[in-house]
Phi, psi and omega in degrees: 000318182299318179297318177297315181304314179298322177299317183292318179296317177299317180296323179290325181295316185295324182278358184294144173295147181279142176250153187294334186258010176299132178285316183202121183216125181284147174202172178233145175223161177284126179256193179290327181235053180106189186278135175267138177268132182213161178230128174258131172242130176234146182288139180301139169078011182238137180263344178216146188190157168285160181225142180240124170275130191245120182253122178283178187256185183304127184065006185271195177204174187286345186259020178288149187304323179298322183282320179292324179300311181296317181295322183291314183292325179297315179306319185293334180256022170082030176236130182279167174209155167235120171243151189209163179265125171296159176312138177076010178233156174047232183265008178279156176283170180106164180250139180303327182293338179269354187284136174227163170300322178301314179283343174287327175300313178296325177298310184298320178292331179289324179289326179294317178293322174300311180298327182291344180268349182286136175298139173092349181282122181264336180196161178231130174242171179221139175231148179208145177256138173057234176303327172297337169290322174296314173302312182301316186288328183279326174296319178294324177294319183289319182276329171103160178293338178289334185259328181258123183288313179204158176225152176229125179251121179259104183051053186298130192263059174294352173298338185307323179290313179297324178294317180294327180289326182275350180076044191217130170215121186050241179260014181252144169235158180206171176285111186283340177282324176227081186294148174296165177300320178218149170243119177278129179242197184297152176073011182083001183287143180242117178279136188276158174301325182293324179298319183289317179296322181284322179298328186296335184240015184293119185277072188293296184289331177295322174281320181304320189289350176292339172270131178223038168273188179297139182219132172245131167250130171232132191208141176274141180282348178261014179287111177269348180277316177229101180304147184294348176300338180285329172286330176295326176299314177302315178305329186280331183272344178259125187280331187244071189217163180230145175235127179243111180258125182257112186301128177069002180289145181271187185296324183267005182056036186289345177296329180191084184299319184295320176298315181299309178300326179297317181292324177290321178301307181305316179300313178297320179302318181291323183276333188253344190259000000 
């Protein structure tokens, strides 16, 4: 009985309408492959504020230290945020093997649409880490400069197209001409064939450059997963952009997550306040 009661209580909490002054509230919305689990954080004592959508990376989730630190830092300076799990990740519905960059873009656009209906939101920006950075750049390109106020790309993994063409992901190789139905990677995750095929022709920079608002790229020079040269390419296509290279930092910025989140927060303060 207790378990049933707790389940009902959680369901009621998730379905509650969001209020403008809620500090932190979990909710769900419909994504491209089922319901997405998300958290809204809003600054105390404010009825209006800019909002940043935060996108996690490949195999990641919304509760990673880099993303929660960023959300907390933004809240302290009067900026709201929504961080969420893409389909097949974290607490969201869907199977990881069905995930592609294209359906993650659709997930993010649905979150953007949801955020645009919230009372008190004065502008919407997007930040993303790794594959979430690629999604951020492409969503901004699709929605346009008039809708997206600013973007921040944290170690954006534009290498994913090159990896798919080479038939390589982390320590696994496969036939890129005829990919298998799934490729098993770390953590028991199975990457689907459709992910590989769509990644091979993904127009990352071609789509991203349609956005020409403020853009920050932050990347570690010690990143062996995604070399920082991919951020350099983003710097070339954005006319109003900044590139912050952190010496010897890895792909997850594990050397100093707080410093990384602080740089991104300071950037958003300058662009949104």
